[in-house]
C-alpha positions as CSV (number, residue, x, y, z in Angstrom):
1,X,-4.5,18.9,-1.7
2,X,-7.2,16.2,-1.4
3,X,-9.2,15.0,1.5
4,X,-8.5,11.4,2.6
5,X,-11.9,9.7,3.1
6,X,-10.5,6.2,3.7
7,X,-10.3,6.6,7.5
8,X,-14.0,7.4,7.8
9,X,-15.1,4.9,5.1
10,X,-12.8,1.9,5.5
11,X,-12.6,-0.6,2.6
12,X,-12.9,-4.3,3.5
13,X,-10.1,-6.8,3.5
14,X,-7.2,-5.5,1.5
15,X,-9.3,-2.7,-0.1
16,X,-7.1,-0.1,1.5
17,X,-4.0,-1.5,-0.1
18,X,-5.8,-1.7,-3.5
19,X,-7.0,1.9,-3.1
20,X,-3.6,3.3,-2.3
21,X,-2.0,1.3,-5.1
22,X,-4.6,2.5,-7.6
23,X,-4.1,6.1,-6.6
24,X,-0.4,6.1,-6.7
25,X,-0.1,4.1,-10.0
26,X,-2.5,6.7,-11.5
27,X,-0.4,9.6,-10.1
28,X,2.8,8.0,-11.4
29,X,1.5,7.4,-14.9
30,X,-0.2,10.8,-15.0
31,X,3.1,12.5,-14.1
32,X,5.0,10.6,-16.8
33,X,2.3,11.7,-19.4
34,X,2.4,15.2,-18.1
35,X,6.2,15.5,-18.4
36,X,6.0,14.1,-21.9
37,X,3.6,16.8,-22.9
38,X,5.5,19.6,-21.1
39,X,8.6,19.0,-23.0
40,X,6.8,18.5,-26.3
41,X,5.4,22.0,-26.1
42,X,7.8,23.8,-23.7
43,X,5.4,26.5,-22.8
44,X,6.9,29.2,-20.6
45,X,5.4,29.9,-17.2
46,X,3.4,33.1,-16.7
47,X,6.2,34.7,-14.7
48,X,8.7,34.0,-17.4
49,X,6.6,35.9,-19.9
50,X,5.6,38.7,-17.6
51,X,8.6,39.2,-15.3
52,X,6.8,41.8,-13.2
53,X,4.1,39.3,-12.2
54,X,4.0,38.8,-8.4
55,X,3.8,35.1,-7.6
56,X,2.2,33.7,-4.5
57,X,4.2,30.5,-4.8
58,X,7.5,29.4,-6.3
59,X,7.0,28.4,-9.9
60,X,8.2,24.8,-10.6
61,X,11.3,24.6,-12.8
62,X,9.5,22.9,-15.7
63,X,7.3,24.0,-18.6
64,X,3.9,25.3,-17.7
65,X,1.6,23.1,-19.9
66,X,0.0,21.1,-18.5
67,X,-0.1,22.1,-14.8
68,X,1.3,19.2,-12.8
69,X,-0.7,20.1,-9.7
70,X,-3.8,19.9,-11.7
71,X,-2.8,16.6,-13.2
72,X,-2.3,15.1,-9.8
73,X,-5.6,16.6,-8.5
74,X,-7.5,15.2,-11.5
75,X,-6.0,11.8,-11.2
76,X,-6.4,11.4,-7.4
77,X,-9.9,12.8,-7.3
78,X,-11.0,10.5,-10.0
79,X,-9.7,7.4,-8.2
80,X,-11.3,8.5,-4.9
81,X,-14.6,9.2,-6.6
82,X,-14.5,5.7,-8.1
83,X,-13.8,4.1,-4.7
84,X,-16.2,6.3,-2.8
85,X,-19.0,7.3,-5.2
86,X,-20.8,9.3,-2.6
87,X,-17.8,11.6,-2.4
88,X,-17.5,12.1,-6.1
89,X,-18.9,15.6,-6.3
90,X,-16.8,16.7,-3.3
91,X,-13.7,15.3,-4.9
92,X,-14.4,17.0,-8.2
93,X,-14.9,20.3,-6.4
94,X,-11.6,19.9,-4.4
95,X,-9.6,19.0,-7.5
96,X,-11.0,22.0,-9.4
97,X,-10.2,24.3,-6.4
98,X,-6.7,23.0,-6.4
99,X,-6.3,23.7,-10.0
100,X,-7.7,27.3,-9.6
101,X,-5.2,27.9,-6.9
102,X,-2.3,27.6,-9.3
103,X,-3.8,30.3,-11.6
104,X,-4.5,32.5,-8.6
105,X,-0.9,32.1,-7.5
106,X,0.4,33.1,-10.9
107,X,2.1,29.8,-11.4
108,X,0.0,28.5,-14.3
109,X,-2.3,29.7,-17.1
110,X,-6.0,28.6,-17.0
111,X,-5.4,26.4,-20.1
112,X,-2.6,24.7,-18.2
113,X,-4.9,23.7,-15.4
114,X,-7.8,22.7,-17.6
115,X,-5.5,20.4,-19.6
116,X,-3.9,19.1,-16.4
117,X,-7.3,18.1,-14.9
118,X,-8.3,16.4,-18.1
119,X,-5.1,14.5,-18.4
120,X,-5.2,13.3,-14.8
121,X,-8.7,12.1,-15.1
122,X,-8.0,10.3,-18.4
123,X,-5.0,8.5,-16.9
124,X,-7.0,7.6,-13.8
125,X,-9.8,6.1,-16.0
126,X,-7.2,3.8,-17.6
127,X,-5.9,2.6,-14.3
128,X,-9.3,2.1,-12.8
129,X,-10.2,0.0,-15.9
130,X,-7.0,-2.0,-15.5
131,X,-7.7,-2.8,-11.9
132,X,-11.4,-3.4,-12.2
133,X,-12.7,-6.2,-10.0
134,X,-15.2,-8.4,-11.9
135,X,-17.5,-8.6,-8.9
136,X,-17.4,-12.4,-8.7
137,X,-17.6,-13.8,-5.2
138,X,-15.9,-16.8,-3.8
139,X,-18.1,-19.8,-4.2
140,X,-16.0,-22.3,-2.3
141,X,-16.4,-23.9,1.1
142,X,-14.1,-23.7,4.1
143,X,-12.3,-27.1,4.3
144,X,-12.7,-29.1,7.5
145,X,-10.2,-31.3,9.2
146,X,-7.6,-31.4,12.0
147,X,-5.5,-28.3,12.2
148,X,-7.7,-26.4,9.7
149,X,-9.1,-22.9,10.2
150,X,-12.7,-22.8,11.5
151,X,-15.0,-20.0,10.6
152,X,-17.3,-18.5,8.0
153,X,-16.9,-15.6,5.5
154,X,-13.1,-15.4,5.6
155,X,-12.0,-11.8,5.0
156,X,-10.1,-11.2,1.8
157,X,-10.6,-14.6,0.1
158,X,-11.8,-12.8,-3.1
159,X,-8.7,-10.6,-3.1
160,X,-6.5,-13.4,-4.5
161,X,-7.9,-12.8,-7.9
162,X,-7.0,-9.1,-8.2
163,X,-5.1,-7.8,-11.2
164,X,-1.3,-7.9,-10.8
165,X,1.4,-5.5,-12.0
166,X,4.7,-7.3,-11.0
167,X,4.0,-10.9,-10.0
168,X,3.2,-13.4,-12.8
169,X,0.5,-15.0,-10.6
170,X,-0.8,-14.7,-7.1
171,X,0.9,-18.0,-6.3
172,X,4.3,-17.1,-7.7
173,X,5.9,-16.8,-4.2
174,X,3.7,-19.3,-2.4
175,X,5.7,-20.9,0.4
176,X,5.9,-24.6,1.1
177,X,3.5,-26.2,3.5
178,X,3.4,-25.2,7.2
179,X,4.2,-27.7,10.0
180,X,1.7,-30.5,10.1
181,X,-1.0,-30.2,12.7
182,X,0.3,-33.3,14.6
183,X,4.0,-32.7,14.2
184,X,6.5,-32.0,16.9
185,X,7.3,-28.6,15.3
186,X,3.7,-27.5,15.5
187,X,3.5,-28.6,19.2
188,X,6.7,-26.7,19.9
189,X,5.4,-23.6,18.1
190,X,2.1,-23.8,20.0
191,X,4.0,-24.0,23.3
192,X,6.1,-21.1,22.3
193,X,3.0,-18.9,21.8
194,X,1.4,-20.1,25.0
195,X,4.4,-19.8,27.2
196,X,5.6,-16.4,26.0
197,X,5.9,-14.1,29.0
198,X,3.5,-11.2,28.1
199,X,4.2,-8.0,30.0
200,X,2.8,-4.5,29.8
201,X,5.8,-3.6,27.7
202,X,5.3,-6.4,25.1
203,X,1.5,-5.7,25.1
204,X,2.1,-2.1,24.4
205,X,4.2,-3.0,21.5
206,X,1.5,-5.3,20.2
207,X,-1.0,-2.5,20.4
208,X,1.3,-0.1,18.8
209,X,2.0,-2.2,15.7
210,X,-1.6,-3.2,15.4
211,X,-3.4,0.1,16.2
212,X,-0.6,2.6,16.7
213,X,-1.4,5.2,14.0
214,X,-4.9,6.2,12.9
215,X,-6.3,2.9,14.2
216,X,-4.4,1.0,11.5
217,X,-1.2,-1.1,11.6
218,X,1.6,1.3,12.6
219,X,4.2,-0.1,10.1
220,X,2.0,1.0,7.2
221,X,1.9,4.6,8.4
222,X,5.5,4.6,9.7
223,X,6.8,3.6,6.3
224,X,4.5,6.1,4.5
225,X,5.6,8.9,6.8
226,X,9.2,7.9,6.3
227,X,8.9,7.9,2.5
228,X,7.5,11.4,2.5
229,X,10.2,12.7,4.9
230,X,13.0,11.0,3.0
231,X,11.8,12.3,-0.4
232,X,11.7,15.9,1.1
233,X,15.1,15.6,2.7
234,X,16.7,14.2,-0.5
235,X,15.1,16.9,-2.6
236,X,13.1,14.4,-4.7
237,X,9.8,16.1,-3.9
238,X,10.9,18.8,-6.3
239,X,10.6,16.3,-9.1
240,X,7.0,15.2,-9.3
241,X,7.7,12.2,-11.6
242,X,10.4,10.8,-9.3
243,X,8.3,11.3,-6.2
244,X,5.3,9.7,-7.8
245,X,7.5,6.8,-8.9
246,X,8.7,6.2,-5.3
247,X,5.1,6.2,-3.9
248,X,3.9,3.9,-6.7
249,X,6.7,1.3,-6.1
250,X,6.1,1.2,-2.3
251,X,2.3,0.9,-2.7
252,X,2.5,-1.8,-5.4
253,X,4.7,-3.7,-2.9
254,X,1.9,-3.4,-0.3
255,X,-0.8,-4.4,-2.8
256,X,0.9,-7.4,-4.3
257,X,2.2,-8.5,-0.9
258,X,-1.3,-8.7,0.3
259,X,-2.4,-10.7,-2.7
260,X,0.5,-13.1,-2.3
261,X,0.0,-13.7,1.4
262,X,-3.7,-14.2,1.0
263,X,-3.1,-16.7,-1.8
264,X,-1.0,-18.8,0.7
265,X,-3.6,-18.4,3.5
266,X,-6.4,-19.8,1.4
267,X,-4.3,-22.5,-0.1
268,X,-3.3,-24.0,3.3
269,X,-6.3,-22.9,5.5
270,X,-4.3,-23.3,8.7
271,X,-5.9,-22.9,12.1
272,X,-5.0,-20.0,14.4
273,X,-3.1,-20.7,17.7
274,X,-6.3,-20.3,19.8
275,X,-8.0,-22.8,17.5
276,X,-5.4,-25.3,18.3
277,X,-5.8,-24.5,22.0
278,X,-9.0,-22.6,23.0
279,X,-7.5,-21.8,26.5
280,X,-5.1,-19.4,24.8
281,X,-6.0,-15.8,25.5
282,X,-4.8,-13.3,22.8
283,X,-3.8,-9.7,23.4
284,X,-5.8,-8.4,20.4
285,X,-8.7,-10.0,18.5
286,X,-7.7,-12.8,16.2
287,X,-8.2,-11.8,12.5
288,X,-11.0,-13.6,10.7
289,X,-8.9,-15.7,8.3
290,X,-6.3,-18.5,8.4
291,X,-3.0,-18.0,10.2
292,X,-0.3,-19.1,7.7
293,X,1.4,-17.0,6.5
294,X,1.3,-13.7,8.5
295,X,-0.1,-10.8,6.5
296,X,1.5,-8.4,8.9
297,X,5.0,-9.9,8.3
298,X,4.5,-9.7,4.5
299,X,3.1,-6.2,4.6
300,X,6.0,-4.9,6.6
301,X,8.8,-6.7,4.6
302,X,7.6,-6.0,1.1
303,X,7.5,-2.2,1.2
304,X,10.6,-2.2,3.5
305,X,12.6,-3.9,0.7
306,X,11.5,-1.2,-1.7
307,X,12.3,1.5,0.8
308,X,15.8,0.1,1.3
309,X,16.3,0.2,-2.5
310,X,15.2,3.9,-2.5
311,X,17.1,4.9,0.6
312,X,19.8,2.2,1.2
313,X,21.5,4.0,4.1
314,X,18.3,3.5,6.1
315,X,18.1,-0.3,5.6
316,X,19.0,-1.2,9.2
317,X,16.2,1.0,10.6
318,X,13.6,-0.5,8.3
319,X,14.8,-4.1,9.1
320,X,14.3,-3.4,12.8
321,X,10.7,-2.2,12.2
322,X,10.0,-5.3,10.2
323,X,11.5,-7.6,12.9
324,X,9.6,-6.0,15.8
325,X,6.3,-5.6,14.0
326,X,6.4,-9.3,12.8
327,X,7.4,-10.7,16.2
328,X,4.6,-8.7,17.9
329,X,2.2,-11.1,16.2
330,X,3.5,-14.0,18.3
331,X,3.6,-11.8,21.4
332,X,-0.1,-11.1,20.7
333,X,-0.8,-14.8,20.6
334,X,-2.4,-14.7,17.1
335,X,0.5,-16.2,15.0
336,X,3.0,-19.0,15.1
337,X,6.7,-18.4,14.4
338,X,6.4,-20.2,11.1
339,X,3.6,-17.8,10.0
340,X,5.9,-14.9,10.6
341,X,8.9,-16.4,8.9
342,X,6.9,-17.4,5.8
343,X,5.3,-13.9,5.7
344,X,8.8,-12.3,5.8
345,X,9.9,-14.5,3.0
346,X,6.9,-13.7,0.8
347,X,7.5,-10.0,1.5
348,X,11.1,-10.2,0.6
349,X,10.4,-11.9,-2.7
350,X,7.6,-9.4,-3.6
351,X,9.7,-6.5,-2.6
352,X,12.6,-7.7,-4.7
353,X,10.3,-8.3,-7.7
354,X,9.1,-4.7,-7.5
355,X,12.7,-3.5,-7.3
356,X,13.7,-5.6,-10.3
357,X,10.8,-4.2,-12.2
358,X,11.9,-0.7,-11.3
359,X,15.4,-1.4,-12.5
360,X,14.2,-2.9,-15.7
361,X,12.2,0.4,-16.3
362,X,15.6,2.1,-16.5
363,X,16.2,3.7,-13.1
């Protein structure tokens, strides 16, 4: 329905997770508002009033006003236009075209689509305001010392202050401290990274989980594709509010997982393996921020917990994806085992918090 501009215009740090969360929260809230209005007015579809009307698409089994396709188009276009101002007019045009298509198909009245676009845009404006970033930049300094990360302009340091939906604070699930730089455990973990027998097979796994789909971490897109497929197979795509809810839950887990893992990174400021031993050659470039905990481990585990709640029979498959994607970071030489384990633990807690919130909301 809408063109995804994120691949051509990537957002820095966790901007992509924030963007997807913003869009899917807007879609979820807009669908709830739309269904409230639908059943307040209970307007019949055009084909129910004029039974001889030939429809180009199957009419949804819900009241006609407002048009849910237009609601979704209005909300999504408004969020994309906010994130990518240069695309604003194009997004407006695409949303309006999507709305017109429902009238042309005989599935909605013009007033249904007009009201739908307006409702979607209004809800998106509220979500955009709620998630507004104040524009303040990190004014701290990178701490120095043995075992501390060395670098400048660490990516994502400002993201720790983003607005939350589920967690009470960015530090709610902060793990305990990592192994001390001069401890036997740190020496053992460093040796584990250095001595790992890298092969073409393990390297291919590293590249897959890092760059495997659309040049982005494969677990993100694998879980997203899985969510779409499972919703279709379970028939939930026919219910716009339920489908929107599922997407919102998964992307909030990504979003808050990123914030939680970044909080820990910039609390401890731990050096990367190749900063402990510069002779270590990594399979992929080392990310420009501290090592503990692993973002990748968190960002696989948190949404996988939510997916397992939505589709419990698939839990074993999701757990295997989480395991391999996390371990691939050690195979790549860019993370210690304690980074991965702590990332998984943060992800578990974030995911469970999202699930608890979903259950509290009554479903």
